[in-house]
C-alpha positions in Angstrom: 27.0 23.4 -34.7 26.1 19.6 -35.4 22.3 19.2 -36.4 20.2 16.2 -35.9 20.1 16.0 -39.8 24.1 15.8 -39.9 24.3 13.5 -37.1 21.7 11.2 -38.9 23.9 11.4 -42.3 27.0 10.6 -40.5 25.7 7.7 -38.7 24.2 6.5 -42.0 27.6 6.9 -43.8 29.4 4.8 -40.9 27.0 2.1 -41.3 27.6 2.0 -44.8 31.5 2.0 -44.1 31.1 -0.7 -41.6 29.3 -3.0 -44.3 31.9 -2.4 -46.9 34.8 -3.2 -44.6 32.9 -6.5 -43.2 32.2 -7.7 -46.7 35.5 -6.5 -48.3 37.3 -9.8 -47.8 34.4 -11.9 -49.1 35.1 -13.2 -52.6 32.4 -12.0 -55.3 32.5 -15.5 -56.7 32.7 -18.6 -54.7 32.8 -21.8 -56.6 31.2 -24.9 -55.3 31.6 -28.1 -56.9 28.4 -30.2 -56.3 29.4 -33.4 -58.4 27.3 -34.4 -61.5 25.4 -37.3 -59.7 21.9 -36.1 -58.8 20.9 -36.8 -55.0 17.3 -35.8 -55.0 15.7 -33.7 -53.6 19.2 -32.2 -52.4 21.2 -32.0 -55.7 19.2 -32.3 -58.8 21.9 -31.1 -61.3 19.3 -28.9 -63.4 20.5 -25.4 -63.3 16.6 -24.6 -64.0 15.2 -26.5 -61.1 17.9 -26.5 -58.0 17.8 -29.1 -55.5 17.4 -27.9 -51.7 21.0 -28.1 -50.9 21.8 -26.3 -54.3 19.4 -23.5 -53.3 20.5 -23.1 -49.8 24.1 -22.6 -50.9 23.4 -20.0 -53.6 20.9 -18.2 -51.3 23.3 -18.2 -48.5 26.2 -16.8 -50.4 23.7 -14.0 -51.8 22.8 -13.1 -48.3 26.5 -12.4 -47.6 27.2 -10.6 -50.7 28.7 -13.4 -52.7 27.7 -15.1 -55.9 27.9 -18.9 -55.4 28.8 -20.6 -58.7 27.8 -24.3 -58.9 30.3 -26.5 -60.5 29.2 -30.1 -61.9 31.9 -32.5 -62.3 32.4 -36.3 -61.4 33.1 -36.7 -57.7 36.8 -37.6 -58.1 37.1 -34.2 -60.3 35.5 -32.3 -57.5 38.0 -33.7 -55.2 40.8 -32.9 -57.4 39.5 -29.5 -58.1 39.4 -28.6 -54.6 42.7 -29.8 -54.0 44.1 -27.7 -56.8 42.2 -24.7 -55.8 40.1 -24.6 -59.0 37.0 -25.1 -56.8 36.7 -23.4 -53.3 34.1 -25.9 -51.6 32.6 -29.2 -52.3 30.0 -31.2 -50.8 31.0 -34.6 -48.7 30.5 -36.5 -45.7 32.7 -37.1 -42.7 34.6 -40.3 -43.6 37.8 -40.8 -42.3 39.6 -39.8 -45.8 37.2 -36.6 -45.9 38.2 -35.5 -42.3 41.9 -35.7 -42.9 41.6 -33.9 -46.4 38.8 -31.5 -45.9 37.7 -29.0 -43.2 34.2 -29.3 -42.0 32.2 -26.7 -39.8 32.9 -28.3 -36.3 31.5 -28.2 -32.8 33.0 -30.0 -29.9 35.6 -31.6 -32.0 33.2 -33.2 -34.4 31.3 -32.0 -37.6 28.4 -29.7 -36.5 25.2 -31.5 -37.6 23.2 -28.3 -37.2 25.5 -27.0 -40.2 24.8 -29.7 -42.5 23.5 -28.9 -45.8 21.6 -32.2 -45.8 20.6 -35.1 -43.6 20.1 -38.2 -46.0 18.5 -41.4 -44.8 19.2 -44.6 -46.6 16.3 -46.8 -46.0 15.4 -50.7 -46.5 12.4 -51.8 -48.5 11.3 -55.7 -48.8 8.6 -57.5 -50.2 5.5 -58.1 -48.3 6.1 -62.0 -48.1 9.4 -61.5 -46.8 10.9 -62.0 -43.3 14.0 -60.0 -43.7 14.8 -57.0 -41.2 17.5 -54.8 -40.1 18.2 -54.7 -36.2 20.5 -51.9 -36.5 23.6 -53.9 -36.8 22.8 -56.8 -39.1 20.3 -58.4 -41.5 18.1 -60.8 -39.9 15.4 -63.5 -41.2 17.2 -64.7 -44.5 16.9 -68.5 -45.3 19.8 -70.3 -44.2 22.4 -70.6 -46.8 20.7 -67.8 -48.9 23.2 -65.0 -50.5 21.3 -61.9 -50.1 21.0 -59.6 -53.2 20.4 -55.9 -52.3 19.3 -53.6 -55.2 20.4 -49.9 -55.5 19.9 -47.3 -58.0 22.6 -47.2 -60.7 25.4 -44.7 -59.9 24.2 -44.0 -56.2 27.3 -44.5 -54.4 25.8 -43.4 -51.0 24.3 -46.8 -51.2 26.8 -49.1 -52.6 29.3 -47.7 -50.4 27.3 -48.2 -47.4 26.8 -52.1 -48.2 30.4 -52.7 -48.2 30.9 -54.0 -44.9 27.7 -56.1 -45.4 28.0 -59.9 -46.8 25.6 -59.1 -49.5 25.5 -59.2 -53.2 24.9 -55.8 -54.8 22.7 -55.3 -57.8 23.1 -51.5 -59.0 21.6 -51.9 -62.6 18.3 -50.1 -62.1 18.2 -46.6 -63.4 15.2 -45.3 -61.5 13.7 -45.8 -58.0 10.5 -47.3 -59.8 12.8 -49.8 -61.8 14.4 -50.6 -58.5 11.1 -51.4 -56.6 9.8 -53.4 -59.8 13.0 -55.6 -59.5 12.2 -56.0 -55.9 8.3 -57.4 -56.5 9.5 -59.4 -59.2 11.9 -61.3 -57.1 15.1 -60.2 -58.9 16.6 -58.9 -55.6 15.8 -59.7 -52.1 15.9 -56.1 -50.6 16.3 -52.5 -51.9 18.4 -49.9 -50.2 18.1 -46.2 -51.3 17.5 -42.4 -50.4 14.0 -42.0 -48.4 12.7 -39.3 -50.5 13.2 -41.1 -53.6 11.5 -44.3 -52.4 8.7 -42.8 -50.8 7.6 -41.2 -54.1 8.1 -44.4 -56.2 6.2 -46.5 -53.6 2.9 -44.5 -54.5 2.9 -46.6 -57.7 0.4 -49.2 -57.2 2.2 -51.7 -58.9 4.9 -51.6 -55.8 2.6 -50.7 -53.1 2.9 -54.0 -51.5 6.4 -53.4 -50.5 7.4 -52.8 -46.9 9.8 -50.1 -45.7 11.7 -51.5 -42.8 11.3 -49.5 -39.4 15.1 -49.0 -39.0 17.0 -47.1 -41.7 20.5 -48.4 -42.4 21.9 -45.0 -41.5 21.7 -41.3 -41.7 24.2 -39.4 -43.6 25.1 -35.9 -42.7 26.4 -34.0 -45.8 28.3 -30.8 -45.3 29.9 -27.9 -47.6 33.9 -28.5 -46.9 36.8 -26.6 -47.9 40.3 -28.2 -48.7 42.8 -28.2 -45.8 45.5 -27.3 -48.2 43.8 -23.9 -48.8 42.4 -23.4 -45.4 44.1 -20.0 -44.6 42.8 -18.5 -47.7 39.3 -19.8 -47.4 38.4 -20.4 -44.0 37.2 -17.0 -42.9 34.7 -17.0 -45.9 33.7 -20.7 -45.3 32.8 -19.8 -41.7 30.7 -16.8 -43.1 28.8 -19.0 -45.7 28.3 -21.9 -42.9 26.9 -19.4 -40.5 24.6 -18.1 -43.3 23.2 -21.7 -44.1 22.7 -22.3 -40.4 20.5 -19.3 -40.1 18.7 -20.1 -43.4 18.4 -24.0 -43.5 15.2 -24.5 -41.6 13.3 -21.8 -43.5 10.3 -23.2 -45.3 11.6 -22.4 -48.8 14.6 -25.0 -48.1 12.6 -27.6 -46.7 10.6 -28.3 -50.0 11.3 -29.1 -53.6 
């Protein structure tokens, strides 16, 4: 006769078996190439102090029994590594090139913003005595005949790439947000374009506090954890599990602070 104790043991064993089978095809190690260019506060490139997106990837992987290993390479190397299979996942935005080469988490035929690893605003900053503004489509208020110079932080491809469609000169020689804003108040650039979080911290410095943030951001960039179309059949099921885990965890307080 089966006792209640026997039934409970049987149920426990079945639950353990189901868990083992559900995770059997989840790789123990999942290699994510995050690039070697810091994008604070999301990617910090400091193994002792992970950025928000880095922590989300690692903890979401742990929640499904997977060890996420962060690889740090130049962005071009990350792309090549994903294509060759030396990386399983990387981070990127939904540009036409990336949409053709990579698989994004999708919803209704477009990358799902609810499954992005980061929403990054690129904002404008001007001097207090400037009339420059951004109307959502173009820069206004520039003196007639003046070629505008926009400053960005050195190596910040998000900003420099975003300026390609505008008729401006780009100065990307400042190495820190504070240096960048000093160039602005020193009249060496007409505008600054950069990451909202970085610039808001730098603007607390009394030396540059007179600078003005324009009310409209240039754009919001959604960034995703993506896999290669070349290795879709091998990696898609695992990527779906990781995307789902990140979606469940993204709005938890520990992934909203540094």
